[in-house]
N, CA, C and O atoms as a GROMACS GRO file, in nm:
protein
  344
    1UNK      N    1  -8.314  -3.228   1.034
    1UNK     CA    2  -8.253  -3.357   1.076
    1UNK      C    3  -8.162  -3.382   0.976
    1UNK      O    4  -8.126  -3.322   0.874
    2UNK      N    5  -8.129  -3.506   1.043
    2UNK     CA    6  -7.976  -3.523   0.994
    2UNK      C    7  -7.960  -3.686   1.034
    2UNK      O    8  -7.998  -3.739   1.138
    3UNK      N    9  -7.899  -3.742   0.932
    3UNK     CA   10  -7.923  -3.901   0.918
    3UNK      C   11  -7.797  -3.945   1.065
    3UNK      O   12  -7.680  -3.909   1.059
    4UNK      N   13  -7.842  -4.009   1.160
    4UNK     CA   14  -7.724  -4.080   1.279
    4UNK      C   15  -7.680  -4.202   1.228
    4UNK      O   16  -7.575  -4.266   1.225
    5UNK      N   17  -7.853  -4.220   1.166
    5UNK     CA   18  -7.777  -4.373   1.167
    5UNK      C   19  -7.864  -4.479   1.068
    5UNK      O   20  -7.969  -4.524   1.114
    6UNK      N   21  -7.841  -4.500   0.996
    6UNK     CA   22  -7.686  -4.593   0.956
    6UNK      C   23  -7.603  -4.429   0.887
    6UNK      O   24  -7.675  -4.343   0.835
    7UNK      N   25  -7.484  -4.413   0.895
    7UNK     CA   26  -7.380  -4.340   0.858
    7UNK      C   27  -7.432  -4.310   0.715
    7UNK      O   28  -7.491  -4.384   0.636
    8UNK      N   29  -7.383  -4.155   0.701
    8UNK     CA   30  -7.382  -4.092   0.498
    8UNK      C   31  -7.261  -4.202   0.431
    8UNK      O   32  -7.282  -4.244   0.317
    9UNK      N   33  -7.116  -4.256   0.516
    9UNK     CA   34  -7.035  -4.239   0.496
    9UNK      C   35  -7.072  -4.419   0.434
    9UNK      O   36  -7.068  -4.443   0.314
   10UNK      N   37  -7.102  -4.520   0.530
   10UNK     CA   38  -7.106  -4.656   0.442
   10UNK      C   39  -7.248  -4.604   0.350
   10UNK      O   40  -7.197  -4.632   0.241
   11UNK      N   41  -7.379  -4.552   0.313
   11UNK     CA   42  -7.496  -4.516   0.246
   11UNK      C   43  -7.364  -4.476   0.120
   11UNK      O   44  -7.351  -4.553   0.024
   12UNK      N   45  -7.318  -4.414   0.126
   12UNK     CA   46  -7.239  -4.369   0.036
   12UNK      C   47  -7.109  -4.487  -0.114
   12UNK      O   48  -7.066  -4.494  -0.229
   13UNK      N   49  -7.117  -4.570   0.069
   13UNK     CA   50  -7.042  -4.723   0.010
   13UNK      C   51  -7.103  -4.797  -0.087
   13UNK      O   52  -7.052  -4.823  -0.196
   14UNK      N   53  -7.236  -4.840  -0.042
   14UNK     CA   54  -7.316  -4.886  -0.074
   14UNK      C   55  -7.336  -4.833  -0.267
   14UNK      O   56  -7.368  -4.906  -0.360
   15UNK      N   57  -7.305  -4.702  -0.271
   15UNK     CA   58  -7.412  -4.674  -0.372
   15UNK      C   59  -7.233  -4.546  -0.525
   15UNK      O   60  -7.235  -4.458  -0.612
   16UNK      N   61  -7.108  -4.655  -0.435
   16UNK     CA   62  -7.030  -4.570  -0.622
   16UNK      C   63  -7.019  -4.435  -0.499
   16UNK      O   64  -6.930  -4.360  -0.539
   17UNK      N   65  -7.051  -4.406  -0.430
   17UNK     CA   66  -7.059  -4.288  -0.365
   17UNK      C   67  -7.110  -4.161  -0.464
   17UNK      O   68  -7.071  -4.045  -0.472
   18UNK      N   69  -7.146  -4.186  -0.488
   18UNK     CA   70  -7.334  -4.078  -0.566
   18UNK      C   71  -7.376  -4.058  -0.497
   18UNK      O   72  -7.404  -4.144  -0.414
   19UNK      N   73  -7.413  -3.928  -0.482
   19UNK     CA   74  -7.533  -3.942  -0.424
   19UNK      C   75  -7.644  -3.903  -0.413
   19UNK      O   76  -7.707  -3.893  -0.308
   20UNK      N   77  -7.704  -3.857  -0.600
   20UNK     CA   78  -7.787  -3.887  -0.676
   20UNK      C   79  -7.860  -3.992  -0.662
   20UNK      O   80  -7.980  -3.987  -0.635
   21UNK      N   81  -7.773  -4.136  -0.685
   21UNK     CA   82  -7.775  -4.234  -0.722
   21UNK      C   83  -7.892  -4.278  -0.544
   21UNK      O   84  -8.003  -4.326  -0.522
   22UNK      N   85  -7.772  -4.219  -0.458
   22UNK     CA   86  -7.822  -4.278  -0.322
   22UNK      C   87  -7.996  -4.244  -0.258
   22UNK      O   88  -8.070  -4.304  -0.181
   23UNK      N   89  -8.009  -4.117  -0.337
   23UNK     CA   90  -8.140  -4.048  -0.344
   23UNK      C   91  -8.231  -4.081  -0.408
   23UNK      O   92  -8.339  -4.023  -0.397
   24UNK      N   93  -8.209  -4.204  -0.507
   24UNK     CA   94  -8.299  -4.206  -0.647
   24UNK      C   95  -8.337  -4.380  -0.549
   24UNK      O   96  -8.452  -4.410  -0.518
   25UNK      N   97  -8.223  -4.463  -0.519
   25UNK     CA   98  -8.273  -4.551  -0.433
   25UNK      C   99  -8.326  -4.581  -0.330
   25UNK      O  100  -8.388  -4.687  -0.314
   26UNK      N  101  -8.304  -4.470  -0.222
   26UNK     CA  102  -8.388  -4.486  -0.170
   26UNK      C  103  -8.542  -4.354  -0.116
   26UNK      O  104  -8.610  -4.329  -0.017
   27UNK      N  105  -8.528  -4.320  -0.220
   27UNK     CA  106  -8.689  -4.257  -0.271
   27UNK      C  107  -8.732  -4.368  -0.314
   27UNK      O  108  -8.816  -4.433  -0.252
   28UNK      N  109  -8.677  -4.408  -0.432
   28UNK     CA  110  -8.800  -4.569  -0.446
   28UNK      C  111  -8.813  -4.653  -0.334
   28UNK      O  112  -8.910  -4.680  -0.263
   29UNK      N  113  -8.743  -4.676  -0.334
   29UNK     CA  114  -8.783  -4.763  -0.165
   29UNK      C  115  -8.886  -4.742  -0.076
   29UNK      O  116  -8.976  -4.813  -0.032
   30UNK      N  117  -8.857  -4.637  -0.062
   30UNK     CA  118  -8.930  -4.565   0.049
   30UNK      C  119  -9.074  -4.550  -0.035
   30UNK      O  120  -9.162  -4.611   0.026
   31UNK      N  121  -9.097  -4.520  -0.092
   31UNK     CA  122  -9.235  -4.518  -0.207
   31UNK      C  123  -9.298  -4.676  -0.175
   31UNK      O  124  -9.405  -4.719  -0.134
   32UNK      N  125  -9.168  -4.735  -0.218
   32UNK     CA  126  -9.214  -4.966  -0.238
   32UNK      C  127  -9.343  -4.937  -0.062
   32UNK      O  128  -9.466  -4.936  -0.048
   33UNK      N  129  -9.234  -4.919   0.024
   33UNK     CA  130  -9.311  -4.897   0.162
   33UNK      C  131  -9.377  -4.853   0.190
   33UNK      O  132  -9.471  -4.909   0.246
   34UNK      N  133  -9.371  -4.722   0.171
   34UNK     CA  134  -9.492  -4.620   0.175
   34UNK      C  135  -9.610  -4.699   0.155
   34UNK      O  136  -9.699  -4.711   0.240
   35UNK      N  137  -9.609  -4.761   0.024
   35UNK     CA  138  -9.712  -4.827  -0.060
   35UNK      C  139  -9.758  -4.904   0.021
   35UNK      O  140  -9.874  -4.893   0.061
   36UNK      N  141  -9.665  -5.011   0.066
   36UNK     CA  142  -9.704  -5.154   0.139
   36UNK      C  143  -9.810  -5.131   0.278
   36UNK      O  144  -9.917  -5.187   0.304
   37UNK      N  145  -9.714  -5.001   0.372
   37UNK     CA  146  -9.808  -4.901   0.463
   37UNK      C  147  -9.958  -4.872   0.445
   37UNK      O  148 -10.055  -4.910   0.510
   38UNK      N  149  -9.945  -4.778   0.318
   38UNK     CA  150 -10.108  -4.783   0.298
   38UNK      C  151 -10.187  -4.882   0.221
   38UNK      O  152 -10.299  -4.859   0.175
   39UNK      N  153 -10.118  -5.006   0.210
   39UNK     CA  154 -10.236  -5.090   0.149
   39UNK      C  155 -10.183  -5.130  -0.014
   39UNK      O  156 -10.198  -5.226  -0.090
   40UNK      N  157 -10.128  -5.026  -0.017
   40UNK     CA  158 -10.150  -5.062  -0.218
   40UNK      C  159 -10.040  -5.072  -0.212
   40UNK      O  160  -9.970  -4.971  -0.204
   41UNK      N  161  -9.984  -5.206  -0.213
   41UNK     CA  162  -9.953  -5.383  -0.260
   41UNK      C  163  -9.934  -5.390  -0.400
   41UNK      O  164  -9.867  -5.486  -0.437
   42UNK      N  165  -9.972  -5.320  -0.478
   42UNK     CA  166  -9.914  -5.361  -0.661
   42UNK      C  167  -9.825  -5.420  -0.701
   42UNK      O  168  -9.811  -5.529  -0.758
   43UNK      N  169  -9.726  -5.297  -0.650
   43UNK     CA  170  -9.573  -5.361  -0.694
   43UNK      C  171  -9.509  -5.390  -0.534
   43UNK      O  172  -9.413  -5.467  -0.541
   44UNK      N  173  -9.545  -5.344  -0.381
   44UNK     CA  174  -9.486  -5.409  -0.338
   44UNK      C  175  -9.488  -5.576  -0.224
   44UNK      O  176  -9.423  -5.648  -0.147
   45UNK      N  177  -9.612  -5.555  -0.291
   45UNK     CA  178  -9.655  -5.756  -0.286
   45UNK      C  179  -9.501  -5.846  -0.348
   45UNK      O  180  -9.451  -5.941  -0.288
   46UNK      N  181  -9.465  -5.807  -0.433
   46UNK     CA  182  -9.415  -5.834  -0.563
   46UNK      C  183  -9.253  -5.871  -0.414
   46UNK      O  184  -9.230  -5.978  -0.358
   47UNK      N  185  -9.181  -5.742  -0.396
   47UNK     CA  186  -9.122  -5.702  -0.277
   47UNK      C  187  -9.081  -5.832  -0.171
   47UNK      O  188  -8.986  -5.910  -0.176
   48UNK      N  189  -9.160  -5.823  -0.101
   48UNK     CA  190  -9.142  -5.814   0.095
   48UNK      C  191  -9.357  -5.904   0.041
   48UNK      O  192  -9.449  -5.880  -0.037
   49UNK      N  193  -9.308  -6.040   0.195
   49UNK     CA  194  -9.383  -6.082   0.271
   49UNK      C  195  -9.469  -6.023   0.362
   49UNK      O  196  -9.448  -5.911   0.408
   50UNK      N  197  -9.554  -6.082   0.388
   50UNK     CA  198  -9.705  -6.043   0.446
   50UNK      C  199  -9.611  -6.036   0.666
   50UNK      O  200  -9.662  -5.996   0.771
   51UNK      N  201  -9.512  -6.077   0.646
   51UNK     CA  202  -9.422  -6.094   0.773
   51UNK      C  203  -9.362  -5.952   0.804
   51UNK      O  204  -9.366  -5.865   0.891
   52UNK      N  205  -9.302  -5.981   0.679
   52UNK     CA  206  -9.202  -5.855   0.674
   52UNK      C  207  -9.275  -5.677   0.679
   52UNK      O  208  -9.243  -5.589   0.759
   53UNK      N  209  -9.382  -5.665   0.560
   53UNK     CA  210  -9.504  -5.603   0.587
   53UNK      C  211  -9.475  -5.504   0.753
   53UNK      O  212  -9.416  -5.401   0.788
   54UNK      N  213  -9.585  -5.645   0.835
   54UNK     CA  214  -9.627  -5.594   0.917
   54UNK      C  215  -9.555  -5.552   1.074
   54UNK      O  216  -9.598  -5.521   1.185
   55UNK      N  217  -9.382  -5.579   0.992
   55UNK     CA  218  -9.269  -5.558   1.119
   55UNK      C  219  -9.198  -5.379   1.082
   55UNK      O  220  -9.111  -5.321   1.147
   56UNK      N  221  -9.279  -5.322   0.943
   56UNK     CA  222  -9.243  -5.148   0.910
   56UNK      C  223  -9.337  -5.119   1.007
   56UNK      O  224  -9.276  -5.047   1.085
   57UNK      N  225  -9.452  -5.133   1.048
   57UNK     CA  226  -9.526  -5.016   1.120
   57UNK      C  227  -9.462  -4.926   1.229
   57UNK      O  228  -9.357  -4.950   1.289
   58UNK      N  229  -9.522  -4.847   1.241
   58UNK     CA  230  -9.441  -4.752   1.310
   58UNK      C  231  -9.352  -4.673   1.286
   58UNK      O  232  -9.321  -4.579   1.359
   59UNK      N  233  -9.294  -4.706   1.168
   59UNK     CA  234  -9.176  -4.622   1.156
   59UNK      C  235  -9.163  -4.554   0.979
   59UNK      O  236  -9.221  -4.595   0.879
   60UNK      N  237  -9.070  -4.447   0.994
   60UNK     CA  238  -9.098  -4.422   0.898
   60UNK      C  239  -9.036  -4.455   0.742
   60UNK      O  240  -8.917  -4.428   0.724
   61UNK      N  241  -9.089  -4.494   0.668
   61UNK     CA  242  -9.049  -4.517   0.542
   61UNK      C  243  -8.913  -4.535   0.485
   61UNK      O  244  -8.837  -4.619   0.436
   62UNK      N  245  -8.928  -4.376   0.530
   62UNK     CA  246  -8.784  -4.348   0.462
   62UNK      C  247  -8.653  -4.358   0.550
   62UNK      O  248  -8.560  -4.328   0.475
   63UNK      N  249  -8.617  -4.380   0.648
   63UNK     CA  250  -8.547  -4.468   0.692
   63UNK      C  251  -8.561  -4.576   0.728
   63UNK      O  252  -8.483  -4.613   0.817
   64UNK      N  253  -8.641  -4.654   0.689
   64UNK     CA  254  -8.639  -4.775   0.622
   64UNK      C  255  -8.550  -4.832   0.593
   64UNK      O  256  -8.460  -4.899   0.645
   65UNK      N  257  -8.594  -4.786   0.464
   65UNK     CA  258  -8.538  -4.732   0.330
   65UNK      C  259  -8.334  -4.766   0.292
   65UNK      O  260  -8.267  -4.847   0.228
   66UNK      N  261  -8.310  -4.646   0.381
   66UNK     CA  262  -8.177  -4.634   0.414
   66UNK      C  263  -8.101  -4.754   0.481
   66UNK      O  264  -8.019  -4.826   0.423
   67UNK      N  265  -8.150  -4.766   0.637
   67UNK     CA  266  -8.105  -4.875   0.680
   67UNK      C  267  -8.065  -5.040   0.547
   67UNK      O  268  -7.954  -5.094   0.543
   68UNK      N  269  -8.190  -5.087   0.454
   68UNK     CA  270  -8.233  -5.112   0.403
   68UNK      C  271  -8.068  -5.132   0.309
   68UNK      O  272  -7.999  -5.233   0.315
   69UNK      N  273  -8.038  -5.023   0.239
   69UNK     CA  274  -7.961  -4.996   0.182
   69UNK      C  275  -7.830  -4.990   0.264
   69UNK      O  276  -7.734  -5.016   0.191
   70UNK      N  277  -7.794  -4.962   0.395
   70UNK     CA  278  -7.704  -4.984   0.484
   70UNK      C  279  -7.672  -5.110   0.483
   70UNK      O  280  -7.551  -5.131   0.478
   71UNK      N  281  -7.805  -5.288   0.490
   71UNK     CA  282  -7.698  -5.398   0.534
   71UNK      C  283  -7.686  -5.415   0.384
   71UNK      O  284  -7.651  -5.530   0.357
   72UNK      N  285  -7.708  -5.316   0.250
   72UNK     CA  286  -7.715  -5.422   0.121
   72UNK      C  287  -7.799  -5.496   0.097
   72UNK      O  288  -7.773  -5.613   0.068
   73UNK      N  289  -7.867  -5.471   0.100
   73UNK     CA  290  -8.075  -5.566   0.095
   73UNK      C  291  -8.116  -5.521  -0.037
   73UNK      O  292  -8.196  -5.583  -0.107
   74UNK      N  293  -8.029  -5.355  -0.088
   74UNK     CA  294  -8.178  -5.325  -0.168
   74UNK      C  295  -8.072  -5.271  -0.284
   74UNK      O  296  -7.989  -5.183  -0.258
   75UNK      N  297  -8.083  -5.333  -0.416
   75UNK     CA  298  -7.961  -5.354  -0.495
   75UNK      C  299  -7.992  -5.313  -0.620
   75UNK      O  300  -8.110  -5.343  -0.637
   76UNK      N  301  -7.926  -5.235  -0.763
   76UNK     CA  302  -7.988  -5.190  -0.893
   76UNK      C  303  -7.867  -5.232  -1.008
   76UNK      O  304  -7.751  -5.272  -1.005
   77UNK      N  305  -7.936  -5.208  -1.076
   77UNK     CA  306  -7.900  -5.224  -1.217
   77UNK      C  307  -7.889  -5.083  -1.309
   77UNK      O  308  -7.976  -5.014  -1.361
   78UNK      N  309  -7.645  -5.066  -1.304
   78UNK     CA  310  -7.618  -4.928  -1.309
   78UNK      C  311  -7.667  -4.888  -1.444
   78UNK      O  312  -7.701  -4.772  -1.469
   79UNK      N  313  -7.671  -4.987  -1.533
   79UNK     CA  314  -7.672  -4.958  -1.618
   79UNK      C  315  -7.860  -4.949  -1.688
   79UNK      O  316  -7.916  -4.912  -1.791
   80UNK      N  317  -7.884  -4.988  -1.599
   80UNK     CA  318  -8.039  -4.921  -1.618
   80UNK      C  319  -8.086  -4.794  -1.545
   80UNK      O  320  -8.171  -4.728  -1.605
   81UNK      N  321  -8.053  -4.758  -1.448
   81UNK     CA  322  -8.041  -4.691  -1.376
   81UNK      C  323  -7.973  -4.560  -1.459
   81UNK      O  324  -8.030  -4.452  -1.473
   82UNK      N  325  -7.862  -4.587  -1.502
   82UNK     CA  326  -7.774  -4.414  -1.623
   82UNK      C  327  -7.909  -4.425  -1.721
   82UNK      O  328  -7.977  -4.324  -1.739
   83UNK      N  329  -7.945  -4.558  -1.788
   83UNK     CA  330  -8.039  -4.541  -1.898
   83UNK      C  331  -8.128  -4.435  -1.884
   83UNK      O  332  -8.151  -4.349  -1.969
   84UNK      N  333  -8.194  -4.448  -1.733
   84UNK     CA  334  -8.299  -4.403  -1.734
   84UNK      C  335  -8.284  -4.208  -1.711
   84UNK      O  336  -8.367  -4.119  -1.734
   85UNK      N  337  -8.150  -4.203  -1.660
   85UNK     CA  338  -8.113  -4.066  -1.617
   85UNK      C  339  -8.109  -4.048  -1.805
   85UNK      O  340  -8.193  -3.972  -1.855
   86UNK      N  341  -8.033  -4.101  -1.875
   86UNK     CA  342  -7.962  -4.001  -2.009
   86UNK      C  343  -8.135  -3.980  -2.070
   86UNK      O  344  -8.158  -3.914  -2.171
   0.00000   0.00000   0.00000
């Protein structure tokens, strides 16, 4: 399986060409989306409204996360990310 849309080069542009950062961001965001879809909304409700949660039904969480990253809707604190990695 390959990612067709969004293009990988567009995704890497959003993460300073760091493929590991892209992986970390997309996995964290897809977990949040998955939590929303499964009704485990502890963290997720703080991030999304009920109407946005309903919009996600029927789509893969990782695909949704990648699309959000490409649109610039997912951000990160680089200093905090690097501190977590150390």
